[in-house]
C-alpha positions as CSV (number, residue, x, y, z in Angstrom):
1,M,26.4,38.0,-24.1
2,P,26.9,34.6,-25.6
3,H,30.1,34.1,-27.5
4,Y,29.4,33.5,-31.2
5,G,31.6,32.2,-33.9
6,L,31.7,30.7,-37.4
7,L,32.5,27.1,-38.6
8,R,34.6,28.5,-41.4
9,E,36.6,25.6,-43.1
10,Y,35.8,23.0,-40.5
11,R,34.2,19.9,-41.8
12,F,32.7,17.0,-39.9
13,E,34.5,13.9,-41.1
14,D,31.4,11.6,-40.2
15,L,28.9,13.9,-41.9
16,S,28.1,13.3,-45.5
17,T,28.0,16.3,-48.0
18,D,24.3,15.6,-48.4
19,D,23.8,16.4,-44.6
20,D,26.1,19.3,-44.4
21,V,23.8,22.4,-44.9
22,R,26.6,24.6,-46.2
23,G,26.1,24.7,-49.9
24,A,22.4,24.2,-49.7
25,A,20.3,26.6,-51.8
26,I,18.0,29.1,-50.2
27,Y,14.8,30.1,-52.0
28,G,12.5,33.1,-51.2
29,R,9.1,34.1,-52.1
30,N,7.8,32.9,-55.5
31,D,10.5,30.3,-55.6
32,E,13.2,33.0,-56.2
33,K,16.7,31.7,-55.6
34,L,18.4,33.9,-53.1
35,G,21.7,32.2,-52.6
36,K,23.5,29.3,-50.8
37,I,24.3,28.8,-47.1
38,D,28.0,29.8,-46.7
39,D,28.4,29.2,-43.0
40,V,26.5,29.3,-39.7
41,I,26.9,31.6,-36.6
42,F,26.7,29.4,-33.5
43,D,27.0,29.9,-29.7
44,H,30.3,28.5,-28.7
45,S,29.0,27.5,-25.2
46,T,26.0,25.3,-26.5
47,G,26.5,24.7,-30.1
48,A,23.1,26.3,-30.9
49,I,22.9,27.9,-34.3
50,K,22.0,31.7,-34.2
51,Y,22.1,32.6,-37.8
52,L,22.7,31.1,-41.3
53,V,25.2,33.1,-43.4
54,V,23.8,33.2,-47.0
55,D,26.0,34.1,-49.9
56,T,24.0,35.5,-52.7
57,G,26.5,35.1,-55.4
58,G,26.6,38.7,-56.4
59,W,23.0,40.2,-56.7
60,F,23.0,41.7,-53.2
61,S,25.0,44.9,-52.8
62,H,26.4,43.5,-49.4
63,K,27.1,40.0,-50.8
64,K,25.9,38.1,-47.8
65,F,22.9,38.2,-45.4
66,L,21.8,36.3,-42.4
67,V,18.7,34.1,-41.7
68,P,17.7,33.2,-38.3
69,P,16.9,29.4,-38.2
70,H,13.4,29.7,-36.8
71,R,12.5,31.5,-40.1
72,L,13.8,28.5,-42.2
73,H,11.5,25.9,-43.8
74,S,12.2,22.8,-46.0
75,S,11.6,23.4,-49.6
76,A,8.6,21.6,-51.0
77,D,9.9,22.0,-54.6
78,H,13.6,21.4,-54.1
79,D,14.7,18.3,-52.1
80,G,17.2,19.0,-49.3
81,Y,17.0,22.7,-49.8
82,F,15.3,25.4,-47.9
83,T,13.1,28.5,-48.1
84,V,12.5,31.6,-46.2
85,N,9.6,34.1,-46.4
86,V,11.5,37.1,-47.8
87,D,12.3,38.5,-51.2
88,K,15.4,40.3,-52.6
89,Q,13.7,43.9,-52.2
90,Q,13.4,43.3,-48.4
91,I,16.9,41.7,-48.2
92,E,18.3,45.0,-49.7
93,S,17.0,46.8,-46.7
94,F,18.9,44.5,-44.3
95,P,22.0,46.3,-42.6
96,P,25.4,45.1,-44.0
97,Y,26.7,42.0,-42.4
98,N,30.3,42.4,-41.4
99,E,31.9,39.3,-39.9
100,S,34.3,41.5,-37.8
101,D,31.3,42.8,-35.8
102,L,31.1,39.4,-34.1
103,H,34.3,40.4,-32.2
104,S,32.7,43.5,-30.6
105,E,29.8,43.1,-28.2
106,E,28.6,46.7,-28.8
107,K,28.8,46.4,-32.6
108,W,27.1,43.0,-32.7
109,R,24.2,44.3,-30.3
110,N,23.6,47.3,-32.6
111,Y,23.7,45.0,-35.7
112,E,21.1,42.6,-34.3
113,R,18.9,45.5,-33.4
114,K,19.0,47.0,-36.9
115,F,18.6,43.6,-38.4
116,D,15.5,42.7,-36.2
117,Q,13.9,46.0,-37.3
118,A,14.6,45.2,-41.0
119,W,12.7,41.8,-40.6
120,H,9.8,43.4,-39.0
121,S,9.5,46.4,-41.2
122,G,9.1,44.1,-44.3
123,P,5.9,43.3,-46.0
124,V,5.2,40.2,-44.0
125,Q,3.5,41.1,-40.7
126,H,4.0,39.6,-37.3
127,R,1.9,39.5,-34.2
128,E,3.3,41.7,-31.4
129,G,5.7,39.9,-29.2
130,S,6.3,37.2,-31.9
131,D,8.8,36.8,-34.7
132,H,6.6,34.2,-36.4
133,D,4.4,35.1,-39.6
134,I,0.7,35.9,-38.8
135,T,-1.7,33.2,-39.5
136,P,-5.0,35.0,-40.5
137,T,-8.0,34.3,-38.2
138,P,-11.2,33.2,-39.7
139,D,-12.5,36.7,-39.8
140,E,-9.4,37.8,-41.7
141,M,-9.8,35.1,-44.3
142,P,-11.9,35.9,-47.4
143,A,-15.0,33.8,-47.6
144,Q,-15.2,31.2,-50.2
145,S,-18.1,29.5,-51.6
146,G,-18.7,26.2,-49.9
147,S,-16.0,26.7,-47.3
148,I,-16.6,26.2,-43.7
149,G,-15.7,29.7,-42.7
150,S,-18.3,31.2,-45.2
151,Q,-21.0,29.0,-43.5
152,L,-20.2,30.2,-39.9
153,T,-22.4,32.8,-38.1
154,P,-20.7,35.6,-36.4
155,S,-21.0,33.9,-32.9
156,E,-19.5,30.7,-34.4
157,R,-16.6,32.7,-35.8
158,A,-16.1,34.3,-32.4
159,E,-16.0,30.9,-30.8
160,V,-13.3,29.8,-33.2
161,N,-11.2,33.0,-32.6
162,S,-11.4,32.4,-28.9
163,R,-9.7,29.2,-29.3
164,I,-6.7,30.8,-31.0
165,I,-3.9,31.2,-28.4
166,P,-2.3,34.7,-28.9
167,A,1.5,35.0,-29.2
168,G,2.9,35.9,-25.8
169,A,0.4,33.7,-23.8
170,N,1.7,31.3,-21.3
171,E,0.6,28.3,-23.6
172,V,2.9,29.4,-26.4
173,T,6.5,28.6,-26.6
174,I,8.4,30.2,-29.6
175,Q,11.4,28.1,-30.5
176,S,14.6,29.7,-31.9
177,S,15.4,26.6,-33.6
178,A,14.4,25.2,-37.1
179,A,14.4,21.7,-35.8
180,G,12.0,19.5,-37.4
181,I,12.3,21.0,-41.0
182,G,14.2,18.0,-42.5
183,S,16.8,15.4,-41.8
184,R,19.6,17.5,-43.5
185,W,19.1,20.4,-40.9
186,S,18.6,18.1,-37.8
187,N,21.6,15.8,-38.8
188,F,23.9,18.9,-39.1
189,E,22.6,20.7,-36.1
190,D,23.1,17.5,-33.9
191,R,26.6,17.0,-35.2
192,L,27.5,20.6,-34.5
193,R,26.3,20.2,-30.7
194,Q,28.0,17.0,-30.4
195,R,31.4,18.3,-31.7
196,R,31.1,21.7,-30.2
197,R,34.1,21.3,-28.0
198,E,36.3,20.2,-30.8
199,V,35.2,22.9,-33.1
200,T,35.8,25.6,-30.6
201,R,39.2,24.3,-29.3
202,A,41.3,27.0,-30.9
203,C,39.1,29.8,-29.8
204,T,41.1,32.1,-27.6
205,T,38.0,33.7,-26.1
206,C,36.8,30.3,-24.9
207,T,40.1,29.2,-23.5
208,A,40.4,32.4,-21.6
209,A,37.1,31.7,-19.6
210,P,37.4,31.5,-15.9
211,A,38.8,28.3,-14.5
212,Q,35.6,27.4,-12.7
213,D,33.6,27.7,-15.9
214,R,35.9,25.5,-17.8
215,A,35.9,22.9,-15.1
216,A,32.1,22.7,-15.1
217,E,32.2,22.5,-18.8
218,N,34.6,19.6,-18.9
219,A,32.5,17.7,-16.1
220,T,29.4,17.8,-18.4
221,P,29.0,14.5,-20.2
222,E,28.7,14.8,-23.9
223,R,27.2,12.2,-26.2
224,K,29.7,10.9,-28.8
225,A,28.8,10.8,-32.4
226,S,28.5,7.3,-33.8
């Protein structure tokens, strides 16, 4: 199991406040403000961000909830902020996030299982084998006067449907990253990967890794931040 941790109070000296995602607002469906990014849970061995920790500011009974990066989108209405396709009612069904669970492989595995079930049991449907929202096929879209879909014959619609690659096919690669959703996110994610060793230097679990693993890690070249 990958070893995960939090940034906590760590700050990147050469990263501006505008590029640090911590403090950025998160909006849900219907432009409903859900909270602010309080921290990130990341893989100590790679620097890859696994979850965002969102502080709701009080409306949520468990105070904080997690968001996987691949569910994040840049906000069209709030520059530099983000949106996620959930609402407060669905978030209330999430299992309680306890930071201490990160220290127990069994507890964290159980939490992630329940968390994943809560996401998929919400009102947003997902294709089997995928954690991305379903995009309706032409047959599922209501016909609108003058639209191309309304002018297609059944055989033409079948041809369009045949071009849609189903989730799970070899041609599809589902990324567990939110890269590409804005410079604020990409700058922060890049800096975390670059400074991963510095950030995790005090981690007793990482320093207790087998000697051969640490040697291989130290031998890996790392791009320095400018």
